[in-house]
Each structure stands twice: as structure tokens, then as C-alpha cells.
MILO-716348 format. One line per 2 residues: number of its first residue (from 1); for each residue z, x, y of N, C-alpha, C, CB. Coordinates in steps of 0.001 Angstrom, whole numbers, plus 500000, padded with zeros to 6 digits. Atoms other than C-alpha are relative to their C-alpha. Glycine has a CB too. Layout:
NUM> Z:X:Y:Z:X:Y:Z:X:Y:Z:X:Y  ...
//
This chain:
1> 499917:501365:498822:500042:499875:500089:499997:500685:501068:501369:498907:500062  500022:499220:498906:499042:501459:503355:501137:499817:501118:498749:499803:500531
3> 498664:500000:499355:501777:502073:506037:499595:498236:501010:500315:501892:501195  499952:501370:499409:500569:498912:508073:500263:499009:499062:498793:499640:500661
5> 499561:501384:501000:500713:496219:505257:501297:500141:499469:499038:499757:498636  498861:500075:500570:503888:497649:504036:501124:499923:500880:500104:500956:499201
7> 499210:500556:498970:505491:497282:507494:499609:498686:500294:499967:500765:501158  500190:501573:499690:503680:493778:507750:501006:499077:499152:498405:499517:499611
9> 499013:500469:500893:505515:493116:504517:501457:499631:499786:499907:500569:499423  498614:499778:499584:508880:494340:505336:500415:498672:500969:500115:501526:500837
11> 499639:501058:498845:508967:492263:508692:500101:498890:499259:498947:499775:501227  499971:501120:500835:507636:489296:506592:501258:499639:499460:499160:500163:499003
13> 498684:500345:501058:510514:489433:504070:501674:499931:500715:500027:501421:498729  499010:500182:498958:513171:490005:506961:499806:498676:500795:499948:501188:500947
15> 500000:501652:498828:511839:486856:509317:500322:498832:498646:497725:499474:501088  499978:501016:500799:511525:484703:505989:501203:499776:499449:499141:500096:499134
17> 499021:500548:500481:514740:485432:504327:501121:499636:501238:500448:500905:498908  499046:500727:499071:516732:485028:507617:499644:498722:500412:500215:500700:501167
19> 499963:501888:499802:515484:481591:508498:499807:499204:498803:498716:499354:500990  500096:501213:500923:514870:480024:505131:501516:499451:499761:499252:500435:498502
21> 499075:501006:500590:518497:479376:504237:500556:499256:501093:501122:500610:499148  499798:500890:498709:519106:477894:507825:498916:498647:499866:499614:501027:501526
23> 501119:501155:499894:515867:475537:507414:500448:499108:498980:498382:500464:499730  499496:500860:501447:517659:474081:503919:501282:499233:500544:500513:501167:498468
25> 498725:500761:499415:520636:472787:506248:499378:498900:500927:501097:501063:500924  500372:501272:499231:519384:469261:507344:500309:499888:501722:500847:498824:499252
27> 499683:500091:498295:521194:469215:510816:499595:500968:500617:501393:499941:500477  500825:499359:498741:519424:472491:511977:498704:499564:499695:500026:501696:500186
29> 501403:500023:500419:516244:471780:510199:499570:498697:501252:499772:499562:498026  500483:501198:499296:516018:468414:512160:500142:500459:501764:501068:498517:499475
31> 499422:499377:498222:517102:470289:515933:498594:500082:500387:501034:501897:500263  501301:499872:499070:514168:470018:518444:499253:501538:500008:500498:499640:501636
33> 499939:498519:499778:514946:473727:519020:499634:500405:498546:501542:500618:500583  500396:498994:501587:514606:475009:515392:498229:499311:499999:501372:499308:497902
35> 501259:500620:500496:511292:472843:514958:499414:500675:500959:499752:498409:499908  500734:500097:498854:509839:473613:518164:499665:501932:500156:501064:499058:501413
37> 499501:498824:499903:510959:477820:517402:498724:500231:498642:501916:500221:499847  501167:499982:501331:508823:477526:513683:498684:499588:500582:500361:498816:498635
39> 501358:500014:499685:505937:476254:515464:499601:501018:500836:499638:498851:500536  500203:498788:499110:505860:478642:518098:499460:501102:499049:501419:500485:500770
41> 500298:498613:500898:506192:481307:515475:498667:499810:499409:501129:500294:498698  501196:500474:500990:503388:479874:512839:499094:499985:501028:500104:498499:499121
43> 500968:500131:499017:501280:478721:515785:499304:500995:500976:500472:499235:500644  500231:498958:499134:501139:481586:518064:499765:501226:499569:500877:500106:500747
45> 499464:498586:500057:502820:484418:516959:498990:500525:498590:501994:500046:499735  500398:499709:501103:501566:484231:513236:498748:499486:499647:500841:499720:499233
47> 500889:500705:500245:499100:481719:513356:498516:500355:499096:499875:499665:501142  501494:499341:501015:495199:483727:512910:500758:500908:499315:498467:500929:500875
49> 499644:498684:501015:497194:486539:511336:500646:499772:498588:501072:500960:500730  498902:500400:501248:499224:484523:508482:498963:500314:498942:500709:498171:499905
51> 500249:499302:501213:496380:485599:506149:500257:501285:499580:498983:499945:499828  499570:499137:500196:497181:488816:506802:501335:500294:498929:500028:500217:501065
53> 498647:500167:500910:500845:488324:505678:499735:499936:498657:500816:498740:500287  500363:500538:501087:499420:486671:502658:499674:501399:499415:498900:498854:500097
55> 500547:498816:500614:497647:489832:501781:500610:501052:499982:498994:500328:500417  499372:498959:499989:500059:492047:502550:500946:500202:499020:500440:500117:501036
57> 498212:500334:501043:502556:490599:499481:498591:500734:498855:501108:497364:499537  500504:499378:501410:499442:492217:497232:500021:499494:498501:500661:501084:499869
59> 500248:500942:501057:498855:489248:494984:501593:499014:499170:499148:501098:498830  498219:499997:500416:502981:488657:495028:499954:498721:500540:501346:501242:500800
61> 499767:500516:499094:502890:486213:497414:499848:498360:499376:499161:500589:501120  500107:501411:500638:501900:482955:495405:500512:500309:498828:498583:499295:499870
63> 499495:500019:501333:504124:484225:492094:500887:498693:499980:500823:501379:499628  498802:501406:500288:507143:481490:492645:498949:498921:499816:501278:499480:501549
65> 500709:501309:499995:504810:478737:493468:499104:499936:498639:499042:499856:501396  500670:499744:501261:502635:479934:490362:501230:499706:498757:499356:501692:500025
67> 498868:500645:500724:506090:479456:488367:500595:498544:499842:500876:500570:500410  499504:501610:499526:506954:475778:489945:498898:499718:499378:500217:499363:501720
69> 501236:500676:500557:503528:474799:489216:499942:500077:498531:498725:500613:500556  499525:499797:501687:503882:475951:485716:500844:499224:499149:500677:501129:499816
71> 499166:500769:499994:506905:474205:485305:499965:498654:500073:500520:500326:500635  500333:501443:499743:505807:470617:486804:498545:499889:498841:499606:499684:501975
73> 500647:500008:500749:502608:471000:484434:500946:499632:498407:499275:501209:500293  499196:500111:501410:505117:471292:481353:500700:498724:500094:501134:501246:499700
75> 499625:501087:499684:506725:468480:482459:499230:498717:500019:500406:500223:500938  501032:500906:500558:503908:466290:483084:498727:499716:499909:500146:499279:500233
77> 500892:499728:500799:501352:467216:481554:498510:499899:500806:500218:499096:498821  501246:500183:499541:497762:465954:482902:500228:499015:500578:498967:499947:499209
79> 499829:501175:499273:499597:463073:484629:500320:500160:501482:501006:499259:499378  500072:500166:498244:499221:464110:488237:498802:499684:500898:500371:501265:500614
81> 501205:500454:499467:496586:462400:490229:500355:499860:501414:499454:498714:499345  500000:499890:498706:497929:462625:493815:501102:500906:500375:500063:498741:500604
83> 498939:498830:499884:499638:466044:495016:499802:500074:501706:499550:501695:498962  499672:499695:498751:500848:466398:498753:500612:501798:500360:501100:498825:500279
85> 499737:498859:499537:500998:469771:500380:500508:500046:501524:498873:500721:499769  499813:500197:498646:503230:469983:503308:500547:501149:500721:500800:498913:500192
87> 499770:498454:499869:503149:473022:505613:498756:500651:499192:501582:500514:499305  501197:499246:500736:499908:473869:504354:499439:501248:500053:499064:499476:500179
89> 500266:498782:499580:499022:476397:506334:498847:500572:499964:500638:500670:499527  501439:499555:500540:495940:478512:505264:499258:499178:499056:500087:501255:499322
91> 500747:500626:501658:495355:476145:502112:500297:500569:498852:498446:500123:499819  499884:498999:501427:496729:478910:499907:500691:499365:498782:500932:501405:500293
93> 499605:500746:501274:498967:476549:497818:499365:499013:499230:500966:499461:500195  500734:500829:500371:496390:473843:498007:499023:500230:498415:499297:499872:501215
95> 500662:499157:501067:493998:476354:495912:500789:500034:498815:499757:501408:500435  499355:499158:501361:496473:477568:493796:500606:498761:499206:501410:501329:500420
97> 499486:501085:501133:497574:473930:492538:498878:499408:499532:500995:498822:500496  501114:500047:501094:493898:472938:492222:499533:500436:498717:499306:500273:500369
99> 500434:499385:500974:493550:475284:489734:500874:499219:498736:500177:501586:500246  499204:500510:501272:496322:473700:487483:499914:498508:499916:501578:500413:500041
101> 500126:501740:500473:495717:469919:488096:498110:499689:501164:502215:498573:500995  501110:500489:499344:492116:469774:488787:499303:498826:500025:499304:500608:499798
103> 500333:501634:500362:491614:466043:488411:500599:499082:501272:500892:499447:498358  499419:501006:499522:493812:465018:491032:499629:500005:501733:501547:500116:499550
105> 500302:500163:498464:493518:464221:494745:500795:500457:500766:499881:498812:500464  498764:499272:498842:495438:466496:497443:499663:499568:501505:499954:501960:500012
107> 499813:500438:498731:496400:465640:500480:500696:500838:500925:500585:498885:499952  499286:498874:499679:497072:468679:502775:500841:499583:501538:498864:501347:500077
109> 499440:500221:498489:499693:468318:506106:500479:501271:500731:501273:499003:499986  499276:499075:499167:500284:470363:508858:500111:499888:501437:499522:501138:499802
111> 499756:500695:498441:501640:469813:512190:499234:501000:501025:501876:499907:500499  500969:498887:498997:499263:473034:513734:498522:499644:499840:500144:501778:499496
113> 500941:500349:500006:495979:472196:514135:498880:501067:499601:499987:499440:501025  500667:498914:500482:494660:475598:513785:500107:500762:498870:500065:500674:500699
115> 499697:499758:501421:496255:476079:510610:498902:499248:499360:501479:499523:499517  500913:500824:500717:494666:473004:509502:498146:499998:500118:500542:498696:500419
117> 501223:499733:499924:491355:474476:510532:499734:501056:499213:499618:500153:501179  499988:498931:500721:491941:477632:508489:499836:499270:498446:501370:500922:500333
119> 499671:500234:501232:492760:475574:505583:499316:498989:499114:501161:499753:500065  501214:500725:500372:489883:473231:505609:499060:501054:499656:499444:499058:501117
121> 501080:498877:500214:487647:476318:505645:500265:500673:498508:500135:501246:501281  499659:498953:501177:489363:477855:502679:500321:499181:498818:501303:501023:500329
123> 500228:500940:500928:489301:474675:500648:498780:499193:499697:500800:499284:500199  501590:500859:500145:485708:473648:500978:499350:500132:499089:498982:500230:500858
125> 500504:499728:500931:484763:475075:497989:500923:499243:498617:499845:501471:500142  499221:500585:501113:487351:472887:495914:499731:499061:499474:501017:499763:500170
127> 500369:500827:500232:485802:470721:493532:500623:498151:500180:499790:500576:499075  498922:501238:499992:488361:467653:493727:499636:499522:501544:501920:500527:499733
129> 499605:500537:498840:489134:465393:496704:501221:500858:500699:500362:498566:499702  499099:499264:499071:490802:467237:499450:500088:499826:501439:499752:501221:499879
131> 499622:500683:498600:492298:465770:502820:500918:500952:500674:500763:498497:499857  498934:499256:499317:493632:467489:505435:500063:498977:501576:499482:501930:500199
133> 499612:500767:498907:495873:465698:508235:501254:500721:500914:500412:498581:499403  498993:499522:499150:497694:466671:510982:501364:499107:500467:499261:500351:501133
135> 498946:500847:500524:501231:465132:510411:501543:501290:500300:499519:499477:497985  498457:499056:500001:505135:466396:510618:500440:499846:498634:501389:499391:501119
137> 499298:500511:501328:506813:466552:507448:501075:499532:500047:500194:500814:499091  498562:500605:499895:510025:465015:508912:499270:498444:500230:501197:500735:501496
139> 500865:501667:499677:507527:461592:509265:498944:500124:499451:499569:499462:501570  501150:499748:500277:504968:461842:506687:499371:498828:499962:499882:500701:498986
141> 500677:501413:500268:502134:459133:507215:499622:499575:498648:498773:499901:500722  499792:500129:501141:502820:458029:503510:500288:499081:499649:500546:500572:499631
143> 498832:501070:500631:503766:454785:501529:500992:500646:499515:499588:499077:498845  498562:499613:501249:506942:454960:499569:499375:500371:498492:501224:498301:499653
145> 500128:500139:501694:506801:456042:495913:498332:500147:499750:500664:498214:499318  501622:500019:500069:502827:457192:496575:499776:501487:499684:499136:499474:501540
147> 500448:498506:499927:502576:460982:495532:500591:500200:498868:500421:501011:501221  499691:499536:501320:503318:462551:492179:500746:501453:499988:498659:500050:499198
149> 499300:498974:499687:504057:465841:493188:499436:500900:501557:499937:500834:498631  500266:499391:499226:504822:467451:496526:500465:501564:500043:500288:499283:500823
151> 500140:498644:499551:504469:471074:497542:500610:500358:501509:498491:500293:499950  499853:500004:498949:506027:472593:500339:500096:501771:499712:501115:498956:500600
153> 499608:498353:499600:506153:476919:500978:500046:500404:501191:499150:500977:499535  499651:499439:499185:507431:478776:503377:499986:499039:501416:499286:501133:499889
155> 500194:501138:498955:508102:475832:505521:501343:499380:500475:499100:498818:499377  498604:501220:499320:510963:473335:507105:499748:499230:498999:499913:499008:501733
157> 499829:500987:500747:511634:471202:504334:500915:498359:500411:500555:500766:498990  499345:501127:500028:512690:467592:504599:500554:498974:498842:499328:499482:500637
159> 500201:500677:501321:513953:466389:501049:500158:498605:499875:500826:500506:499092  500231:501411:500235:514659:463141:502266:498725:499204:500089:500740:499442:500759
161> 501500:500694:499507:511286:462076:503515:499388:500506:498847:499158:500516:501592  500886:499474:501220:510072:464275:500254:500146:499104:499049:500347:501378:499402
163> 499553:500692:501128:511867:462155:497985:499209:498333:500459:501962:500108:499864  501054:500729:499997:510458:459246:499659:498592:499393:499887:500112:499987:500288
165> 501711:500389:500019:506927:459539:499385:500045:500450:498306:498615:501226:501343  500154:499957:501081:507794:460633:495842:500266:498969:498803:500446:500857:499945
167> 499420:501437:500839:507325:457947:492782:501191:500589:498922:498495:499081:498910  498865:499478:501145:509807:457924:490010:499322:500683:499288:500773:499004:499076
169> 500151:498852:500850:509803:460946:488005:499091:500947:500551:499568:499641:498696  501023:498643:498728:507739:462826:490803:500720:500937:500264:499514:499573:501708
171> 499415:498620:499600:508305:466364:491565:500092:500337:501249:499356:501006:499512  500046:499196:499169:508877:468391:494518:500001:501746:499775:500925:499519:500642
173> 500128:498587:500161:508322:472148:494482:500310:500626:501363:498580:500391:499473  499464:499503:498693:510132:474020:497209:500076:501327:500114:501239:499544:500289
175> 499682:498598:500151:509237:477737:497583:500036:500617:500928:499349:500637:499327  500268:498579:499073:509974:480915:499814:499445:500911:499040:501435:500764:500730
177> 500537:498681:500750:508023:483858:498778:500875:501342:500195:498486:500345:500562  498826:498301:499721:510808:486595:500180:501288:499811:499720:500218:500666:501713
179> 498304:500637:500018:514337:484839:500110:500190:499713:498736:500395:498546:500887  499664:500114:501737:514651:485191:496311:501698:500230:499778:499026:501487:498975
181> 498554:499532:500253:518372:486518:496770:501102:498446:500351:500358:501565:501277  499350:500992:499777:519308:482726:497994:499766:498688:499155:499836:499857:501217
183> 500355:500831:501001:517880:481105:494786:501158:498688:499633:499758:500989:498798  498730:500847:500688:521157:479868:493318:500259:499331:501134:501409:500824:499364
185> 499495:500908:499260:522209:478686:496903:499128:498948:500459:500548:500563:500943  500618:500815:499485:519333:476842:497691:499819:499140:499071:499048:500391:500572
187> 500042:501176:500884:519534:474818:494455:501085:499097:500446:500161:500368:498490  498524:500870:499657:523139:473808:495514:499583:499162:501073:501439:500966:500547
189> 500383:500795:498903:521842:472853:498699:498885:498581:499882:499424:501054:500886  500383:501399:500319:519214:470442:497125:500446:499216:499287:499105:499872:499666
191> 499351:500989:501113:521481:468914:494575:501043:499297:501091:500891:500907:498442  498865:500504:499171:523892:467930:497534:499556:498802:500553:500468:500942:501095
193> 500841:500860:499539:520917:465657:498583:500667:498356:499292:498365:500567:499504  499663:501072:501208:521868:463518:495509:498769:498904:500073:501673:499132:500259
195> 501273:500429:500205:518116:462334:495241:499335:500053:499244:499441:500210:500498  500351:499579:501376:517295:463785:492376:500415:500168:498790:499739:500729:500009
197> 499772:499876:501494:517833:463569:488554:500143:500978:499871:499209:499648:499100  500419:498376:500951:516830:467345:487649:499625:500698:501105:498532:500068:498680
199> 500684:498759:499318:516710:470192:489819:500275:501517:499441:500470:499999:501495  500120:498943:500972:516088:473439:488550:499681:501232:500933:498831:499688:498833
201> 500437:498943:499191:515631:476791:490168:500244:501317:499639:500462:499865:501140  500430:498474:500861:514369:480508:489448:499301:501067:501092:498629:499667:498566
203> 500508:498666:499364:514274:483724:491337:498667:500612:499388:501134:501102:499836  501072:499090:500524:510752:485227:490865:499601:500848:501083:498773:499260:499435
205> 500227:498674:499326:509856:488541:491821:500914:500197:501509:498289:500088:500298  499137:499856:498500:510829:488587:496087:500388:498728:500315:499143:500589:501354
207> 499636:501500:499667:511002:484627:495960:500528:499217:499079:498965:499273:500393  499553:501164:500923:512037:481480:494368:499223:498963:500185:501356:499530:500173
209> 500487:501748:499815:511158:477787:493558:501076:499320:499695:498757:499345:498982  499105:500633:500429:513267:475074:493303:498996:498384:499777:501373:500147:501089
211> 500659:501151:500158:511980:472092:491671:500749:498737:499506:499006:500288:499190  499520:500690:499912:513310:468863:491987:499637:498450:499829:500321:500417:500722
213> 501017:500949:500781:512424:465695:489786:501020:498710:500133:499531:500545:498155  499208:501393:499514:513227:462006:491042:500443:499087:498593:498811:498927:501098
215> 499904:501194:501286:514739:459388:488318:499129:499416:499892:500887:498978:499966  501177:501127:500245:512251:457302:486551:499280:500912:498795:498798:499590:501609
217> 501153:499814:500907:509875:457267:483853:498866:501276:500382:499242:498560:500014  501110:499324:499764:507415:460208:484275:498573:499836:499548:500295:500961:499711
219> 501593:500878:500690:504630:458252:482038:499658:499281:500976:500068:498845:498587  500720:501094:498987:504261:456082:485100:499343:500855:501180:501202:498809:500714
221> 500689:498974:498880:502526:459163:487142:498716:499469:499851:500044:501767:499735  501637:499978:499754:499091:458184:485707:499694:498706:500234:499047:500533:498775
223> 500429:501387:499150:499271:454774:487305:499242:500148:501096:501125:499233:500539  500134:500001:498826:498719:455999:490831:498330:500095:499919:500891:501096:500719
225> 501423:499854:499863:494990:455568:491783:499605:499978:501688:499260:498726:499112  500671:499905:498267:492828:456166:495188:499109:498924:500057:499011:501513:500484
227> 501020:500727:499583:490752:453419:496046:498996:500028:501028:500405:499205:500123  500465:499646:498882:487782:453393:498085:498703:500631:499625:500926:500808:500741
229> 501079:499670:500279:483981:453919:498182:499764:501113:500559:499228:499197:500194  500427:498742:499287:483621:456897:500589:501467:500761:500328:499040:499612:501494
231> 498863:499289:499795:486166:459470:501310:500638:499613:501020:499832:501213:500087  499141:500637:498530:487034:458172:504668:500663:499035:499915:499272:499550:501118
233> 499517:501086:500673:487898:455168:502796:501361:499972:499159:499018:499696:499218  499003:499382:500805:489882:456806:500227:501271:500816:501119:499093:501156:498922
235> 499233:499406:498510:491561:458710:503237:501106:498734:500675:498505:500362:501429  499462:501160:499243:492455:455507:505075:500996:499335:498779:498648:498878:500625
237> 499323:500388:501014:493891:454115:501640:501446:500619:499548:499136:500122:499098  498769:499077:499961:496422:456917:501449:501205:500206:501138:499442:501201:499907
239> 499207:499595:498960:497684:457184:504939:500752:498789:500219:499259:500531:501210  499349:500924:499557:500250:454947:506217:500322:500496:501539:501154:499707:499059
241> 499611:499555:498893:501429:454907:510042:501409:500294:500076:499628:499202:500886  498568:499114:499941:504119:457276:510634:501350:499040:500826:499624:501666:501086
243> 498631:500601:499676:506049:454953:512679:500417:498734:499381:500096:499770:501381  499495:501049:501016:506045:451631:510443:499618:500557:498835:499451:498533:500123
245> 500815:499746:501340:504347:452711:507441:499326:498902:499456:500841:500471:498912  500700:501674:500269:502181:449529:507310:498269:501116:499848:500214:498237:502074
247> 501171:499622:500171:498444:450129:506304:499048:500296:501038:499591:499252:499333  501079:499481:498967:495704:451805:508384:498528:499948:499775:500219:501351:500231
249> 501309:500578:499894:492150:451127:508863:498990:501248:500949:500199:498335:500838  500568:499449:498915:489776:453327:510228:498804:499396:501142:499575:501019:499415
251> 500807:500799:499201:487684:452232:513448:499442:501043:501083:500832:498732:500617  500843:499211:498967:485228:454757:515466:500967:501136:499560:499885:499467:501828
253> 499085:498523:500154:487555:457858:516133:501367:499816:500452:499408:501303:500942  498388:500414:499870:490688:456172:515396:500685:499456:498781:500210:498861:501079
255> 499589:500943:501060:492988:454870:512680:501017:498966:500653:500682:500808:498734  499058:501198:499566:494798:451594:513489:500995:499496:498844:499063:498707:500453
257> 499070:500926:501427:497739:450188:511520:500400:498349:500122:501750:500766:499802  499850:501447:499837:498764:446765:511161:500942:499702:500988:500382:499336:498790
259> 499173:500559:498688:501164:446630:514244:499279:500771:501079:501802:500338:500026  500303:499999:498743:498579:447952:516483:499863:501589:500441:501066:499163:500756
261> 499776:498864:499092:499464:451429:517056:498695:500875:499264:501782:500766:499936  501382:499313:499776:496366:453939:517510:500178:501515:499558:499494:499904:501659
263> 499749:498633:500008:495972:457355:516048:498911:500612:500110:500640:500457:498980  501581:499713:500009:493031:459576:517182:499523:501069:498424:499617:501035:501751
265> 500582:498979:501066:490724:461534:514671:499396:501361:500904:498613:499164:499008  500148:498933:499239:490498:464964:516362:499418:501177:499396:501128:500280:500499
267> 500541:498891:501035:487897:467674:515021:500072:499636:498374:500923:501383:500222  500177:500509:501373:487642:465649:511838:501050:499902:499373:499224:500670:499239
269> 498390:500142:500420:491777:465419:511284:500489:498508:500862:501086:501654:500653  499220:501481:499490:493702:462029:511627:501043:501051:501007:501059:498738:498367
271> 498494:499836:499053:496796:463228:514267:500546:498753:499720:499898:500221:501836  498744:501246:500140:499305:461105:512741:501216:500293:500228:500199:499401:498701
273> 498800:499680:499364:502105:462067:514988:500395:499056:500951:499941:501211:500582  499239:501069:499229:504736:459722:516235:499561:500091:501499:501644:500207:499860
275> 500284:499493:498816:503997:461298:519649:498508:499739:500804:500227:501325:499755  500693:500212:499463:500630:460554:519786:499156:498698:499451:499587:501070:500179
277> 500363:501384:500268:500494:456998:518653:499873:499192:501514:501210:499310:498959  500209:500889:498874:498946:454451:521005:500004:498890:499855:499076:500110:500579
279> 499595:501702:500411:500227:450879:521239:498910:499444:500869:501815:499279:500510  500995:500986:499304:497691:448155:522019:500775:498634:499944:498430:499898:499188
//
């Protein structure tokens, strides 16, 4: 590893290791200051250079997620039809998961439009349906119990919201690629939510994963289906208004919910943020 990559890896490890424990504490993660700080780091400081950080791991960045995905596949088999990637960033995790669940539909969220643009470019050759939506992980524009598998790597987790959108028997995989030393603490923090029937954690190389499974019959997972004659219609049927969780429809360059909230479509991305809602 050359000196520049070695330094980048070292700095990334320090940053992620310091931040991750704090982000697992709901009271801290929900603070406006915390979320603004993380958005600033990933949007301006790291944004266009994040792929360089991934590259600096020299193939180790995805090891923890790979183990988590393997565990999820062991539990659910091929019965994963809808996968959400929260804080998709460059789309690295979407690509990784699509190799394991090649017949699933993916919906990738990020609050930063610049990261979504990178993710869309990096995922354009994935053969299955992949949708990219600008949204807040603390107010996902999805219906209750609408996702089989939810993924979140190196991002702010909101386990109450993640549990809301997961089906009975559905799973959440939370990963940090650098803070392996807190694996057991992360597991305990997730268990404190009392939202999941099963929580497992494992340290993998420099990082860790936590897999949390909701109570319920995992055989129901294969009943989820996405209807729509076009890709745009399928996306509209997946999404819900982040304010009131009602259904949405696409009209011109806006998504309209049943209570007349409108959300713009900008550069091809639905902007499903509460602050961007237009009331009619």
C-alpha cells in the first residue's frame, strides 16, 4: 500500500471508529447538529472522494457486509424480493447485495444528491431493477412492513424506522467497516430497542456487522411483489409520502400523495424529503 493510501485508510479508521459508537445512541443520532455534521462530512469533505476511501481498504471495505449478506441468505434463502439500501453513498452495498440476491428489487436512499448521482452511475449495469431516491433514513418514504431486507453501512442508523419498514421475519444488516472493536457493544445497543426477535453480531477484519431479525414467519417474505407496467409505475407503488405514509402517484415532474403533498423529481431522483413537501 502506498503512503497516501495508507494515510487515507488510517484517517478513515479513526473517523469511523470515533463516530460510530455515538451514532448508535438514538438521542445523539437524532440531533440536528449530528445529522448536519455527518451530511457536511460526506457531502463536502468526503463526497467526491469517497470512492478513494473505499479503494484505500484494498478489498477489505466490503468484508463485514459480505458476511452479513451471507448470513441473511442462509436464513432467508432466495426469499428476498425487496431490498432497501439506506445511505447508499457510491452504491457499493447495492452492487454487493445484488450479487447475492440477483432477482430482488433494490431501492437505494441517500439524503445527498451528489452521492445518489454516483450510485446511479455505479449501478447502471445491474440487471435487476434499482431505484434511487433522495430521502432521510429517519423518515423513509416506504410503507410499513414493505421491505424484506434493509442494509445500512457507515451511515446513521435509525433502528425504529428500519424496523417499521421491515416485514415480519425481515432483516436489517448494519455495518461499520472500521470500528470492529465495538461489535459486542453495537449488538447490545440494538437489543435495547426490543424491536427484534434475533440479534447477532460479528467482528470481521477491521469492521463488524449486526444482523437484526424481526419476529414473524420468514416464509412470508416471498409474498412481497412490486406491481406496475413501467419502471416509473413500480417506483411509485413502492414509495409512500414521508409525512403521512399515504400512497403516491407520478404526475409530470412531481409525486403526489393522497393528502395533496407534492415532491419534486430532480435530475431523475424523487426528492422525498419532508422539508421539500409542497402542500396543495
